[in-house]
A tleap script that builds the chain and sets N, CA, C and O, in Angstrom:
source leaprc.protein.ff14SB
mol = sequence {
  NMET TRP ILE ASP ARG THR ALA TRP LEU ALA
  THR VAL ASP GLY ARG ALA LEU GLN LEU THR
  TYR LEU GLU PHE GLU VAL LEU ASP PHE PHE
  VAL HIE HIE PRO GLY GLN ALA HIE SER ARG
  GLN ALA LEU LEU SER SER VAL TRP GLY HIE
  GLN ALA ASP ASP GLU THR SER PRO ASP VAL
  ARG THR VAL ASP VAL LEU VAL THR ARG LEU
  ARG ARG LYS LEU GLY PRO GLU HIE ARG TYR
  ARG ILE GLU THR VAL ARG ARG VAL GLY TYR
  ARG TYR ARG PRO LEU ASP PRO ALA VAL ALA
  CSER
}
set mol.1.N position { -119.179 26.173 -102.461 }
set mol.1.CA position { -117.819 26.113 -101.974 }
set mol.1.C position { -116.895 26.349 -103.163 }
set mol.1.O position { -117.044 25.722 -104.212 }
set mol.2.N position { -115.964 27.237 -102.994 }
set mol.2.CA position { -115.019 27.548 -104.053 }
set mol.2.C position { -113.639 27.688 -103.435 }
set mol.2.O position { -113.466 28.381 -102.433 }
set mol.3.N position { -112.651 27.021 -104.042 }
set mol.3.CA position { -111.277 27.050 -103.539 }
set mol.3.C position { -110.360 27.508 -104.674 }
set mol.3.O position { -110.419 26.984 -105.787 }
set mol.4.N position { -109.529 28.476 -104.379 }
set mol.4.CA position { -108.542 28.959 -105.343 }
set mol.4.C position { -107.166 28.858 -104.684 }
set mol.4.O position { -106.798 29.689 -103.853 }
set mol.5.N position { -106.408 27.817 -105.071 }
set mol.5.CA position { -105.091 27.591 -104.464 }
set mol.5.C position { -104.094 28.685 -104.828 }
set mol.5.O position { -103.228 29.022 -104.019 }
set mol.6.N position { -104.200 29.245 -106.029 }
set mol.6.CA position { -103.233 30.266 -106.424 }
set mol.6.C position { -103.408 31.541 -105.596 }
set mol.6.O position { -102.428 32.212 -105.274 }
set mol.7.N position { -104.643 31.871 -105.254 }
set mol.7.CA position { -104.913 33.046 -104.416 }
set mol.7.C position { -104.960 32.670 -102.935 }
set mol.7.O position { -105.071 33.539 -102.070 }
set mol.8.N position { -104.876 31.382 -102.652 }
set mol.8.CA position { -104.982 30.846 -101.292 }
set mol.8.C position { -106.245 31.385 -100.633 }
set mol.8.O position { -106.209 32.010 -99.573 }
set mol.9.N position { -107.384 31.114 -101.316 }
set mol.9.CA position { -108.663 31.653 -100.890 }
set mol.9.C position { -109.731 30.576 -100.979 }
set mol.9.O position { -109.829 29.853 -101.971 }
set mol.10.N position { -110.516 30.486 -99.938 }
set mol.10.CA position { -111.669 29.591 -99.924 }
set mol.10.C position { -112.892 30.430 -99.576 }
set mol.10.O position { -112.868 31.232 -98.643 }
set mol.11.N position { -113.960 30.232 -100.340 }
set mol.11.CA position { -115.193 30.966 -100.073 }
set mol.11.C position { -116.367 29.996 -100.019 }
set mol.11.O position { -116.353 28.932 -100.639 }
set mol.12.N position { -117.363 30.390 -99.272 }
set mol.12.CA position { -118.619 29.656 -99.221 }
set mol.12.C position { -119.731 30.703 -99.301 }
set mol.12.O position { -119.758 31.653 -98.518 }
set mol.13.N position { -120.637 30.522 -100.246 }
set mol.13.CA position { -121.713 31.492 -100.501 }
set mol.13.C position { -121.161 32.905 -100.696 }
set mol.13.O position { -121.771 33.878 -100.253 }
set mol.14.N position { -120.012 33.015 -101.355 }
set mol.14.CA position { -119.397 34.309 -101.619 }
set mol.14.C position { -118.662 34.924 -100.443 }
set mol.14.O position { -118.093 36.009 -100.565 }
set mol.15.N position { -118.666 34.244 -99.308 }
set mol.15.CA position { -118.016 34.740 -98.101 }
set mol.15.C position { -116.639 34.096 -97.969 }
set mol.15.O position { -116.518 32.871 -97.959 }
set mol.16.N position { -115.608 34.924 -97.869 }
set mol.16.CA position { -114.244 34.410 -97.714 }
set mol.16.C position { -114.090 33.795 -96.325 }
set mol.16.O position { -114.498 34.380 -95.322 }
set mol.17.N position { -113.498 32.614 -96.288 }
set mol.17.CA position { -113.255 31.934 -95.018 }
set mol.17.C position { -111.866 32.301 -94.507 }
set mol.17.O position { -110.903 32.321 -95.272 }
set mol.18.N position { -111.769 32.585 -93.237 }
set mol.18.CA position { -110.489 32.882 -92.598 }
set mol.18.C position { -109.937 31.571 -92.046 }
set mol.18.O position { -110.247 31.183 -90.920 }
set mol.19.N position { -109.112 30.890 -92.853 }
set mol.19.CA position { -108.621 29.564 -92.504 }
set mol.19.C position { -107.132 29.578 -92.195 }
set mol.19.O position { -106.368 30.361 -92.760 }
set mol.20.N position { -106.740 28.700 -91.291 }
set mol.20.CA position { -105.318 28.485 -91.065 }
set mol.20.C position { -104.778 27.675 -92.241 }
set mol.20.O position { -105.538 27.185 -93.076 }
set mol.21.N position { -103.467 27.545 -92.290 }
set mol.21.CA position { -102.831 26.780 -93.366 }
set mol.21.C position { -103.396 25.354 -93.436 }
set mol.21.O position { -103.794 24.897 -94.508 }
set mol.22.N position { -103.432 24.659 -92.304 }
set mol.22.CA position { -103.901 23.268 -92.312 }
set mol.22.C position { -105.402 23.168 -92.561 }
set mol.22.O position { -105.848 22.223 -93.211 }
set mol.23.N position { -106.186 24.106 -92.067 }
set mol.23.CA position { -107.621 24.106 -92.363 }
set mol.23.C position { -107.845 24.228 -93.864 }
set mol.23.O position { -108.674 23.516 -94.432 }
set mol.24.N position { -107.108 25.128 -94.504 }
set mol.24.CA position { -107.218 25.301 -95.950 }
set mol.24.C position { -106.831 24.012 -96.668 }
set mol.24.O position { -107.529 23.577 -97.584 }
set mol.25.N position { -105.720 23.402 -96.254 }
set mol.25.CA position { -105.255 22.170 -96.895 }
set mol.25.C position { -106.272 21.035 -96.752 }
set mol.25.O position { -106.524 20.305 -97.711 }
set mol.26.N position { -106.844 20.888 -95.583 }
set mol.26.CA position { -107.834 19.818 -95.365 }
set mol.26.C position { -109.088 20.087 -96.192 }
set mol.26.O position { -109.603 19.178 -96.842 }
set mol.27.N position { -109.580 21.315 -96.176 }
set mol.27.CA position { -110.767 21.644 -96.969 }
set mol.27.C position { -110.501 21.417 -98.453 }
set mol.27.O position { -111.347 20.861 -99.153 }
set mol.28.N position { -109.348 21.836 -98.936 }
set mol.28.CA position { -108.982 21.625 -100.335 }
set mol.28.C position { -108.948 20.128 -100.650 }
set mol.28.O position { -109.437 19.704 -101.696 }
set mol.29.N position { -108.380 19.340 -99.760 }
set mol.29.CA position { -108.320 17.890 -99.958 }
set mol.29.C position { -109.729 17.302 -100.039 }
set mol.29.O position { -110.024 16.507 -100.932 }
set mol.30.N position { -110.596 17.695 -99.105 }
set mol.30.CA position { -111.973 17.191 -99.120 }
set mol.30.C position { -112.695 17.568 -100.410 }
set mol.30.O position { -113.334 16.723 -101.036 }
set mol.31.N position { -112.594 18.832 -100.804 }
set mol.31.CA position { -113.311 19.314 -101.988 }
set mol.31.C position { -112.836 18.594 -103.250 }
set mol.31.O position { -113.628 18.355 -104.162 }
set mol.32.N position { -111.554 18.250 -103.306 }
set mol.32.CA position { -111.025 17.560 -104.480 }
set mol.32.C position { -111.215 16.044 -104.427 }
set mol.32.O position { -110.851 15.347 -105.374 }
set mol.33.N position { -111.774 15.529 -103.344 }
set mol.33.CA position { -112.075 14.096 -103.209 }
set mol.33.C position { -113.484 13.921 -102.650 }
set mol.33.O position { -113.658 13.304 -101.599 }
set mol.34.N position { -114.494 14.457 -103.342 }
set mol.34.CA position { -115.855 14.419 -102.816 }
set mol.34.C position { -116.426 12.999 -102.758 }
set mol.34.O position { -116.145 12.163 -103.617 }
set mol.35.N position { -117.221 12.754 -101.737 }
set mol.35.CA position { -117.918 11.486 -101.616 }
set mol.35.C position { -117.063 10.336 -101.128 }
set mol.35.O position { -117.591 9.252 -100.877 }
set mol.36.N position { -115.766 10.529 -100.984 }
set mol.36.CA position { -114.883 9.455 -100.534 }
set mol.36.C position { -114.651 9.576 -99.036 }
set mol.36.O position { -114.416 10.669 -98.521 }
set mol.37.N position { -114.718 8.446 -98.342 }
set mol.37.CA position { -114.426 8.433 -96.909 }
set mol.37.C position { -112.921 8.350 -96.717 }
set mol.37.O position { -112.245 7.550 -97.363 }
set mol.38.N position { -112.400 9.188 -95.819 }
set mol.38.CA position { -110.965 9.234 -95.545 }
set mol.38.C position { -110.737 8.990 -94.063 }
set mol.38.O position { -111.344 9.650 -93.219 }
set mol.39.N position { -109.876 8.057 -93.752 }
set mol.39.CA position { -109.555 7.806 -92.344 }
set mol.39.C position { -108.721 8.962 -91.811 }
set mol.39.O position { -108.137 9.733 -92.572 }
set mol.40.N position { -108.679 9.062 -90.500 }
set mol.40.CA position { -107.856 10.095 -89.879 }
set mol.40.C position { -106.389 9.900 -90.262 }
set mol.40.O position { -105.677 10.863 -90.543 }
set mol.41.N position { -105.950 8.642 -90.270 }
set mol.41.CA position { -104.559 8.356 -90.624 }
set mol.41.C position { -104.274 8.732 -92.075 }
set mol.41.O position { -103.197 9.244 -92.382 }
set mol.42.N position { -105.228 8.484 -92.968 }
set mol.42.CA position { -105.056 8.858 -94.378 }
set mol.42.C position { -104.955 10.371 -94.523 }
set mol.42.O position { -104.178 10.866 -95.340 }
set mol.43.N position { -105.732 11.107 -93.739 }
set mol.43.CA position { -105.651 12.566 -93.776 }
set mol.43.C position { -104.311 13.046 -93.234 }
set mol.43.O position { -103.704 13.959 -93.793 }
set mol.44.N position { -103.845 12.429 -92.143 }
set mol.44.CA position { -102.529 12.794 -91.613 }
set mol.44.C position { -101.441 12.552 -92.660 }
set mol.44.O position { -100.505 13.340 -92.793 }
set mol.45.N position { -101.577 11.479 -93.381 }
set mol.45.CA position { -100.593 11.145 -94.403 }
set mol.45.C position { -100.695 12.078 -95.610 }
set mol.45.O position { -99.685 12.607 -96.073 }
set mol.46.N position { -101.900 12.280 -96.114 }
set mol.46.CA position { -102.103 13.075 -97.330 }
set mol.46.C position { -101.912 14.568 -97.119 }
set mol.46.O position { -101.330 15.248 -97.964 }
set mol.47.N position { -102.401 15.080 -95.994 }
set mol.47.CA position { -102.369 16.525 -95.768 }
set mol.47.C position { -101.156 16.936 -94.935 }
set mol.47.O position { -100.444 17.877 -95.285 }
set mol.48.N position { -100.929 16.233 -93.845 }
set mol.48.CA position { -99.815 16.576 -92.957 }
set mol.48.C position { -98.491 16.014 -93.477 }
set mol.48.O position { -97.423 16.544 -93.170 }
set mol.49.N position { -98.566 14.931 -94.269 }
set mol.49.CA position { -97.351 14.312 -94.793 }
set mol.49.C position { -96.690 13.348 -93.832 }
set mol.49.O position { -95.507 13.041 -93.979 }
set mol.50.N position { -97.439 12.860 -92.841 }
set mol.50.CA position { -96.894 11.923 -91.851 }
set mol.50.C position { -97.327 10.497 -92.160 }
set mol.50.O position { -98.459 10.264 -92.584 }
set mol.51.N position { -96.441 9.563 -91.950 }
set mol.51.CA position { -96.741 8.143 -92.128 }
set mol.51.C position { -97.143 7.542 -90.780 }
set mol.51.O position { -96.839 8.101 -89.726 }
set mol.52.N position { -97.825 6.407 -90.825 }
set mol.52.CA position { -98.338 5.768 -89.608 }
set mol.52.C position { -97.231 5.436 -88.622 }
set mol.52.O position { -97.448 5.514 -87.413 }
set mol.53.N position { -96.053 5.068 -89.105 }
set mol.53.CA position { -94.965 4.668 -88.216 }
set mol.53.C position { -94.051 5.832 -87.830 }
set mol.53.O position { -93.006 5.619 -87.216 }
set mol.54.N position { -94.431 7.046 -88.180 }
set mol.54.CA position { -93.636 8.237 -87.887 }
set mol.54.C position { -93.885 8.667 -86.438 }
set mol.54.O position { -95.010 9.010 -86.072 }
set mol.55.N position { -92.825 8.645 -85.612 }
set mol.55.CA position { -92.973 9.021 -84.194 }
set mol.55.C position { -93.329 10.498 -84.014 }
set mol.55.O position { -93.889 10.881 -82.986 }
set mol.56.N position { -93.005 11.329 -85.011 }
set mol.56.CA position { -93.295 12.759 -84.901 }
set mol.56.C position { -94.702 13.098 -85.387 }
set mol.56.O position { -95.122 14.254 -85.327 }
set mol.57.N position { -95.421 12.102 -85.863 }
set mol.57.CA position { -96.768 12.317 -86.375 }
set mol.57.C position { -97.708 12.735 -85.247 }
set mol.57.O position { -97.655 12.165 -84.157 }
set mol.58.N position { -98.563 13.721 -85.494 }
set mol.58.CA position { -99.529 14.102 -84.469 }
set mol.58.C position { -100.522 12.977 -84.219 }
set mol.58.O position { -100.692 12.091 -85.055 }
set mol.59.N position { -101.169 13.017 -83.076 }
set mol.59.CA position { -102.204 12.053 -82.732 }
set mol.59.C position { -103.349 12.178 -83.738 }
set mol.59.O position { -103.642 13.273 -84.217 }
set mol.60.N position { -103.994 11.057 -84.057 }
set mol.60.CA position { -105.089 11.094 -85.035 }
set mol.60.C position { -106.240 11.982 -84.571 }
set mol.60.O position { -107.011 12.464 -85.400 }
set mol.61.N position { -106.369 12.205 -83.288 }
set mol.61.CA position { -107.436 13.079 -82.783 }
set mol.61.C position { -107.201 14.542 -83.163 }
set mol.61.O position { -108.113 15.365 -83.077 }
set mol.62.N position { -105.984 14.860 -83.580 }
set mol.62.CA position { -105.686 16.199 -84.084 }
set mol.62.C position { -106.587 16.506 -85.274 }
set mol.62.O position { -107.021 17.644 -85.456 }
set mol.63.N position { -106.863 15.496 -86.073 }
set mol.63.CA position { -107.747 15.659 -87.234 }
set mol.63.C position { -109.145 16.047 -86.760 }
set mol.63.O position { -109.784 16.913 -87.356 }
set mol.64.N position { -109.621 15.410 -85.687 }
set mol.64.CA position { -110.956 15.725 -85.158 }
set mol.64.C position { -111.062 17.190 -84.738 }
set mol.64.O position { -112.057 17.858 -85.016 }
set mol.65.N position { -110.027 17.672 -84.070 }
set mol.65.CA position { -110.018 19.063 -83.616 }
set mol.65.C position { -110.043 20.001 -84.819 }
set mol.65.O position { -110.790 20.979 -84.825 }
set mol.66.N position { -109.244 19.714 -85.823 }
set mol.66.CA position { -109.191 20.562 -87.004 }
set mol.66.C position { -110.529 20.552 -87.748 }
set mol.66.O position { -110.995 21.602 -88.193 }
set mol.67.N position { -111.144 19.387 -87.885 }
set mol.67.CA position { -112.439 19.296 -88.572 }
set mol.67.C position { -113.506 20.062 -87.797 }
set mol.67.O position { -114.359 20.709 -88.405 }
set mol.68.N position { -113.472 20.001 -86.474 }
set mol.68.CA position { -114.426 20.760 -85.658 }
set mol.68.C position { -114.274 22.250 -85.912 }
set mol.68.O position { -115.270 22.954 -86.077 }
set mol.69.N position { -113.036 22.739 -85.945 }
set mol.69.CA position { -112.798 24.165 -86.221 }
set mol.69.C position { -113.251 24.525 -87.631 }
set mol.69.O position { -113.830 25.590 -87.846 }
set mol.70.N position { -112.990 23.642 -88.587 }
set mol.70.CA position { -113.374 23.883 -89.975 }
set mol.70.C position { -114.892 23.943 -90.115 }
set mol.70.O position { -115.415 24.819 -90.804 }
set mol.71.N position { -115.591 23.038 -89.482 }
set mol.71.CA position { -117.060 23.057 -89.525 }
set mol.71.C position { -117.597 24.359 -88.942 }
set mol.71.O position { -118.532 24.949 -89.484 }
set mol.72.N position { -117.008 24.800 -87.845 }
set mol.72.CA position { -117.445 26.048 -87.212 }
set mol.72.C position { -117.276 27.213 -88.187 }
set mol.72.O position { -118.146 28.079 -88.277 }
set mol.73.N position { -116.168 27.235 -88.911 }
set mol.73.CA position { -115.906 28.324 -89.850 }
set mol.73.C position { -116.796 28.244 -91.089 }
set mol.73.O position { -117.094 29.270 -91.700 }
set mol.74.N position { -117.220 27.043 -91.466 }
set mol.74.CA position { -118.134 26.904 -92.599 }
set mol.74.C position { -119.510 27.458 -92.260 }
set mol.74.O position { -120.246 27.894 -93.145 }
set mol.75.N position { -119.852 27.442 -90.987 }
set mol.75.CA position { -121.139 27.971 -90.531 }
set mol.75.C position { -122.212 26.905 -90.507 }
set mol.75.O position { -122.054 25.831 -91.087 }
set mol.76.N position { -123.310 27.213 -89.825 }
set mol.76.CA position { -124.374 26.215 -89.636 }
set mol.76.C position { -125.003 25.714 -90.933 }
set mol.76.O position { -125.482 24.582 -90.989 }
set mol.77.N position { -125.007 26.540 -91.967 }
set mol.77.CA position { -125.638 26.141 -93.224 }
set mol.77.C position { -124.763 25.221 -94.068 }
set mol.77.O position { -125.252 24.624 -95.027 }
set mol.78.N position { -123.478 25.093 -93.735 }
set mol.78.CA position { -122.584 24.242 -94.532 }
set mol.78.C position { -121.776 23.241 -93.718 }
set mol.78.O position { -121.055 22.427 -94.296 }
set mol.79.N position { -121.875 23.280 -92.403 }
set mol.79.CA position { -121.059 22.379 -91.580 }
set mol.79.C position { -121.361 20.910 -91.850 }
set mol.79.O position { -120.487 20.060 -91.681 }
set mol.80.N position { -122.578 20.603 -92.265 }
set mol.80.CA position { -122.976 19.218 -92.548 }
set mol.80.C position { -122.223 18.630 -93.748 }
set mol.80.O position { -122.221 17.415 -93.945 }
set mol.81.N position { -121.588 19.486 -94.542 }
set mol.81.CA position { -120.928 18.997 -95.750 }
set mol.81.C position { -119.680 18.173 -95.449 }
set mol.81.O position { -119.204 17.427 -96.305 }
set mol.82.N position { -119.154 18.307 -94.241 }
set mol.82.CA position { -118.078 17.415 -93.807 }
set mol.82.C position { -118.725 16.423 -92.847 }
set mol.82.O position { -118.986 16.736 -91.685 }
set mol.83.N position { -118.975 15.232 -93.355 }
set mol.83.CA position { -119.666 14.203 -92.581 }
set mol.83.C position { -118.685 13.358 -91.790 }
set mol.83.O position { -117.569 13.087 -92.234 }
set mol.84.N position { -119.123 12.951 -90.618 }
set mol.84.CA position { -118.368 11.968 -89.853 }
set mol.84.C position { -118.809 10.591 -90.315 }
set mol.84.O position { -120.004 10.296 -90.340 }
set mol.85.N position { -117.864 9.754 -90.676 }
set mol.85.CA position { -118.146 8.367 -91.040 }
set mol.85.C position { -117.682 7.537 -89.843 }
set mol.85.O position { -116.485 7.348 -89.631 }
set mol.86.N position { -118.624 7.057 -89.086 }
set mol.86.CA position { -118.307 6.355 -87.840 }
set mol.86.C position { -117.304 5.230 -88.049 }
set mol.86.O position { -117.415 4.423 -88.973 }
set mol.87.N position { -116.326 5.207 -87.159 }
set mol.87.CA position { -115.276 4.200 -87.119 }
set mol.87.C position { -114.357 4.229 -88.338 }
set mol.87.O position { -113.539 3.329 -88.532 }
set mol.88.N position { -114.502 5.286 -89.168 }
set mol.88.CA position { -113.648 5.418 -90.353 }
set mol.88.C position { -112.935 6.765 -90.317 }
set mol.88.O position { -111.712 6.815 -90.186 }
set mol.89.N position { -113.685 7.850 -90.432 }
set mol.89.CA position { -113.097 9.180 -90.491 }
set mol.89.C position { -114.098 10.194 -90.986 }
set mol.89.O position { -115.128 10.423 -90.352 }
set mol.90.N position { -113.796 10.811 -92.132 }
set mol.90.CA position { -114.632 11.895 -92.647 }
set mol.90.C position { -114.834 11.786 -94.148 }
set mol.90.O position { -114.045 11.169 -94.864 }
set mol.91.N position { -115.934 12.414 -94.607 }
set mol.91.CA position { -116.258 12.452 -96.034 }
set mol.91.C position { -116.835 13.826 -96.342 }
set mol.91.O position { -117.603 14.377 -95.553 }
set mol.92.N position { -116.462 14.373 -97.489 }
set mol.92.CA position { -117.004 15.654 -97.944 }
set mol.92.C position { -118.209 15.401 -98.827 }
set mol.92.O position { -118.152 14.599 -99.758 }
set mol.93.N position { -119.286 16.080 -98.533 }
set mol.93.CA position { -120.517 15.949 -99.291 }
set mol.93.C position { -120.777 17.245 -100.064 }
set mol.93.O position { -121.166 18.252 -99.473 }
set mol.94.N position { -120.561 17.220 -101.394 }
set mol.94.CA position { -120.811 18.439 -102.179 }
set mol.94.C position { -122.302 18.733 -102.269 }
set mol.94.O position { -123.131 17.857 -102.020 }
set mol.95.N position { -122.638 19.959 -102.624 }
set mol.95.CA position { -124.046 20.336 -102.783 }
set mol.95.C position { -124.693 19.539 -103.894 }
set mol.95.O position { -125.854 19.144 -103.787 }
set mol.96.N position { -123.943 19.299 -104.971 }
set mol.96.CA position { -124.448 18.547 -106.112 }
set mol.96.C position { -124.009 17.103 -105.965 }
set mol.96.O position { -122.828 16.812 -106.157 }
set mol.97.N position { -124.928 16.165 -105.627 }
set mol.97.CA position { -124.542 14.779 -105.431 }
set mol.97.C position { -123.935 14.125 -106.670 }
set mol.97.O position { -123.209 13.140 -106.541 }
set mol.98.N position { -124.206 14.637 -107.844 }
set mol.98.CA position { -123.647 14.062 -109.076 }
set mol.98.C position { -122.126 14.226 -109.103 }
set mol.98.O position { -121.431 13.445 -109.752 }
set mol.99.N position { -121.603 15.241 -108.399 }
set mol.99.CA position { -120.159 15.482 -108.366 }
set mol.99.C position { -119.457 14.355 -107.639 }
set mol.99.O position { -118.322 14.022 -107.977 }
set mol.100.N position { -120.102 13.760 -106.646 }
set mol.100.CA position { -119.481 12.730 -105.827 }
set mol.100.C position { -119.476 11.353 -106.503 }
set mol.100.O position { -118.781 10.447 -106.042 }
set mol.101.N position { -120.218 11.188 -107.558 }
set mol.101.CA position { -120.274 9.854 -108.178 }
set mol.101.C position { -119.241 9.650 -109.252 }
set mol.101.O position { -119.178 8.577 -109.852 }
savepdb mol mol.pdb
quit
């Protein structure tokens, strides 16, 4: 997985991913915080910029839909790298486990 914010490009196995703005932002957030579990609300706050008490904030299930689309775009060989942490949210699992420690 390689992310270049200046070129606004994300690749996996040398293949450029066709991501929406928010998909790119979420993937970038995950890659820069490997091994950490993030709640849906924390992702809404960190990536979307919405606070828990913000009435204009999207539903937390919006994160689930975006992660599902992101996993699909990563493909079957890499979709497992975004793990579901039951009753918490999501965690990014890098190929090299030493990166997450």
